C-alpha positions as CSV (number, residue, x, y, z in Angstrom):
1,M,219.8,-50.0,82.1
2,A,220.4,-48.9,78.5
3,T,217.4,-47.4,76.4
4,T,215.3,-49.7,73.9
5,T,214.2,-48.9,71.1
6,I,211.4,-50.7,69.4
7,A,209.4,-49.7,66.0
8,I,205.8,-51.7,65.6
9,K,205.5,-52.5,62.0
10,N,203.4,-54.5,59.6
11,Q,202.7,-53.1,56.0
12,K,198.8,-54.6,56.4
13,G,196.3,-52.7,58.4
14,G,194.1,-53.8,61.1
15,V,196.5,-55.9,63.0
16,A,196.5,-54.3,66.2
17,K,199.8,-52.2,65.2
18,T,198.6,-48.9,67.0
19,T,197.0,-50.8,69.8
20,T,200.2,-52.9,70.8
21,C,202.7,-49.6,71.0
22,L,200.5,-48.0,73.7
23,S,199.1,-51.4,75.5
24,L,202.9,-52.8,75.2
25,G,204.1,-49.0,76.7
26,A,201.6,-49.0,79.6
27,C,202.2,-51.9,80.7
28,L,206.0,-51.4,80.7
29,A,205.1,-47.9,82.4
30,E,202.7,-50.0,84.9
31,Q,206.1,-52.2,85.7
32,G,208.2,-49.2,86.3
33,Y,210.0,-48.5,83.1
34,T,209.8,-45.1,81.8
35,V,208.8,-45.1,78.7
36,L,208.2,-42.7,75.6
37,L,206.0,-43.4,72.8
38,I,206.6,-42.0,69.2
39,D,203.6,-41.4,67.0
40,L,205.5,-41.5,63.1
41,D,201.7,-42.6,61.2
42,P,200.7,-39.7,59.9
43,Q,197.2,-41.0,60.5
44,A,197.7,-39.9,64.4
45,H,196.0,-43.0,65.9
46,L,198.3,-43.4,68.6
47,T,197.8,-39.7,69.7
48,L,194.3,-39.9,69.5
49,S,194.4,-42.9,71.7
50,V,196.1,-41.3,74.7
51,G,193.5,-38.4,74.4
52,I,195.0,-36.0,72.7
53,K,193.5,-33.8,69.4
54,P,196.0,-34.0,66.6
55,E,194.1,-30.7,64.9
56,K,194.8,-28.7,68.2
57,L,199.0,-29.1,68.1
58,H,201.5,-26.8,67.6
59,R,204.5,-29.2,67.8
60,T,204.8,-32.7,66.8
61,V,207.4,-35.6,66.0
62,G,207.6,-33.5,63.0
63,D,209.1,-30.8,63.8
64,A,211.9,-33.1,65.6
65,L,212.2,-34.7,62.4
66,L,212.9,-31.5,60.6
67,A,215.8,-30.6,63.6
68,S,213.8,-27.7,64.0
69,A,212.7,-28.8,68.0
70,S,214.5,-31.6,69.9
71,L,212.0,-34.9,70.8
72,V,211.8,-33.6,74.3
73,S,210.9,-30.5,73.7
74,V,207.9,-31.5,71.8
75,S,206.8,-34.2,74.0
76,R,204.1,-34.5,76.5
77,E,202.8,-36.5,79.5
78,T,199.9,-39.2,79.3
79,G,197.2,-39.9,81.5
80,V,199.7,-42.7,82.5
81,F,202.7,-42.4,85.2
82,D,205.6,-42.6,83.3
83,L,204.4,-42.5,79.7
84,D,205.4,-39.9,77.5
85,I,204.6,-39.4,73.7
86,V,205.5,-37.7,71.5
87,P,202.4,-36.8,69.1
88,A,201.5,-36.6,65.4
89,N,199.2,-35.4,63.0
90,E,198.3,-35.2,58.9
91,E,201.0,-32.6,58.4
92,L,203.6,-35.5,58.8
93,A,202.3,-36.6,55.5
94,L,204.0,-33.8,54.0
95,I,207.2,-33.9,56.5
96,D,207.2,-37.6,54.3
97,K,207.9,-35.6,51.2
98,L,210.0,-33.1,52.6
99,L,212.3,-35.8,54.1
100,Y,212.7,-37.7,51.0
101,G,214.8,-34.8,49.4
102,Q,217.3,-34.8,52.0
103,N,221.0,-36.3,52.1
104,R,220.9,-39.4,54.9
105,Y,217.3,-38.5,55.8
106,E,217.1,-42.3,57.2
107,F,218.9,-41.0,60.4
108,N,217.1,-37.7,61.5
109,L,215.4,-40.1,63.8
110,K,218.5,-41.7,65.3
111,Q,220.3,-38.5,65.5
112,S,217.4,-36.7,67.6
113,L,217.1,-40.0,69.9
114,A,220.8,-39.2,70.4
115,A,220.5,-36.3,71.4
116,M,218.6,-36.9,74.2
117,R,220.5,-37.7,77.2
118,D,221.4,-40.8,78.0
119,H,219.4,-43.0,80.0
120,F,216.4,-40.2,79.5
121,Y,213.5,-43.4,78.6
122,E,214.4,-47.1,79.2
123,F,211.5,-48.1,76.4
124,I,211.4,-45.9,73.2
125,L,208.5,-47.4,71.1
126,I,207.5,-46.5,67.9
127,D,204.1,-46.5,65.9
128,C,205.0,-47.0,62.1
129,P,202.6,-46.5,59.4
130,P,201.6,-49.2,57.5
131,S,203.1,-47.9,54.5
132,V,206.8,-47.6,53.3
133,N,207.9,-44.2,53.3
134,T,210.5,-41.3,54.7
135,L,209.1,-42.1,58.6
136,T,209.2,-46.2,58.4
137,L,212.8,-45.5,57.1
138,N,213.6,-43.5,60.1
139,A,212.0,-45.5,62.8
140,L,213.9,-49.1,61.6
141,T,217.6,-47.2,61.6
142,A,216.8,-45.8,64.3
143,A,215.2,-49.1,66.5
144,D,216.9,-52.0,68.3
145,L,214.2,-54.0,67.7
146,L,211.1,-54.8,65.7
147,I,207.9,-56.0,66.5
148,V,205.5,-57.4,64.0
149,P,202.1,-57.9,64.7
150,F,200.4,-60.5,62.8
151,Q,196.7,-61.7,62.7
152,C,196.4,-66.1,61.8
153,E,194.6,-65.3,58.7
154,Y,195.6,-66.2,54.9
155,Y,196.9,-62.9,53.9
156,A,199.0,-62.5,56.7
157,T,201.9,-64.6,55.7
158,H,201.9,-62.4,52.3
159,S,202.4,-59.0,53.7
160,L,204.9,-60.9,56.4
161,Q,207.3,-61.7,53.9
162,R,207.4,-57.9,52.3
163,V,207.8,-56.6,56.1
164,L,211.1,-59.3,56.3
165,R,212.2,-58.2,53.0
166,L,212.3,-54.4,54.2
167,L,213.7,-55.5,57.1
168,K,216.6,-57.2,55.2
169,L,217.0,-54.1,53.3
170,V,217.5,-51.5,56.7
171,Q,220.1,-54.1,57.8
172,T,222.0,-53.7,54.7
173,K,221.5,-50.3,54.1
174,T,221.4,-48.2,57.1
175,N,221.4,-50.9,60.8
176,P,222.8,-53.7,61.0
177,Q,222.1,-55.0,64.6
178,L,218.1,-54.6,63.7
179,T,216.6,-57.9,64.9
180,Y,212.8,-58.9,65.4
181,K,209.8,-60.9,66.4
182,L,206.9,-61.4,65.7
183,L,203.6,-61.2,67.8
184,V,200.2,-63.1,67.2
185,T,197.1,-60.6,67.8
186,M,193.8,-61.0,67.6
187,Y,193.8,-63.8,67.7
188,D,190.2,-66.4,67.5
189,R,190.8,-69.3,69.6
190,R,187.1,-70.9,68.1
191,N,188.2,-70.4,64.5
192,K,189.8,-73.3,62.8
193,I,191.9,-71.3,60.3
194,C,193.8,-69.5,62.7
195,Q,194.5,-72.7,64.6
196,L,196.1,-74.3,61.6
197,I,198.1,-71.1,60.7
198,L,199.3,-70.6,64.3
199,E,200.4,-74.1,64.3
200,R,202.3,-73.6,60.7
201,M,203.9,-70.5,62.0
202,Q,204.9,-72.0,64.9
203,Q,206.7,-74.9,63.4
204,A,208.3,-72.3,60.9
205,M,209.2,-69.6,62.8
206,Q,209.7,-70.3,66.5
207,P,212.7,-68.7,67.3
208,C,211.2,-65.5,66.1
209,L,207.5,-66.1,67.2
210,F,206.9,-64.4,70.7
211,E,205.2,-67.0,73.1
212,T,202.1,-64.6,74.4
213,I,199.3,-64.3,72.0
214,I,197.1,-61.7,71.8
215,E,193.3,-62.6,71.4
216,I,190.7,-60.7,70.5
217,D,189.0,-58.8,73.2
218,T,186.2,-56.0,72.8
219,K,187.2,-54.2,75.3
220,L,191.1,-53.2,73.4
221,R,189.0,-51.5,70.5
222,E,187.0,-49.6,73.1
223,S,189.6,-48.3,75.2
224,P,191.2,-45.3,72.2
225,A,187.7,-43.8,72.8
226,F,188.2,-42.6,76.2
227,G,191.5,-41.9,75.4
228,Q,193.1,-44.6,77.9
229,P,195.5,-47.8,77.3
230,I,194.2,-51.0,78.0
231,T,195.9,-50.8,81.7
232,V,193.4,-48.1,82.9
233,Y,190.3,-48.4,80.8
234,A,189.8,-52.2,81.7
235,P,193.2,-53.3,83.8
236,D,191.7,-57.2,84.8
237,T,190.5,-58.1,81.2
238,R,192.3,-61.3,79.5
239,A,193.8,-58.4,76.8
240,A,195.8,-56.1,79.9
241,Q,196.6,-59.1,81.2
242,Q,198.2,-60.3,77.9
243,Y,200.2,-57.2,77.3
244,R,201.1,-57.6,81.0
245,S,202.8,-61.3,79.3
246,L,204.1,-59.5,76.2
247,A,205.6,-57.0,78.4
248,Q,207.3,-59.3,80.9
249,E,208.4,-61.8,78.3
250,L,210.4,-58.2,76.4
251,I,211.8,-57.5,79.5
252,A,213.0,-61.4,80.6
253,N,214.8,-61.6,76.5
254,G,216.8,-59.0,77.8
255,R,215.0,-55.9,76.0
C-alpha cells in the first residue's frame, strides 16, 4: 500500500482539528496500519495530546523543515502501537519566519517525506496551524488529501470558503493533485440550527462530505488531558465508534 498523506486544516479554531488528527490516526493504527502524526501547529496541542511535554523537546519537526534532521530521527513512539509522532513546540513560530526567506520553502516537508524509505508509514496525518503561513503551505504541498473539519454553525461556511480558496491556490501553485473532503464535527443533533445547516451542506456539497458525522462527546474533550486518544481513553464511546467509522470510510474510498 502506497503512503497516503493527509493534512487536517481549518482557519477557524475549536472545530476538533487536533482531536480529529489524533483520533483518526489512532483508529487507523488500531486497524493495523502504520501511522505517523506530524504536529505543524506552534501551539503543539497534538504533541501534548499524546503525553509529550513540548518544553522538554530537544528536536522537533522544525529541525526536519530546516533540513538539519530527518523526520524519522525526530519522530517518537506514542502509547499506541504503530502510531508515531513528529512533535512540535512553540519554536515553530520562529521556524515559520525562517522558512519565509527560503526559495521554494513550500516543498521542504514534501522533500523530507520523500527522503523516508518507501512505505515506512502507510498513513501520514498532519495537524496544520489555523493560520495561513509557511507551515500550512508546506502541509498542503505535501498532502494527497485535505480534510476540513467544521461545525454546523453560521460562521462555519465563511471559514470554509477561505479554506477552499487556499486549496485552489495550492492546487495552482504547488500541488495540483491535492483533493479535499469535509468532515462534520461537534455535531449537536438536538440543535435545530445544526440540523438545518447540515441539510443545506448535504444538498450543496454532498460529494465532498464524509458520510461519517462526529457528534459532541465530553470524553473527546477529556482524553487529551490524559495523553491518550479516544480509542484508548474511552474505547466504547460513541465518539470512538464514529472515528472508527471515519477511518473505515477513508480506507473504503481508496485512501
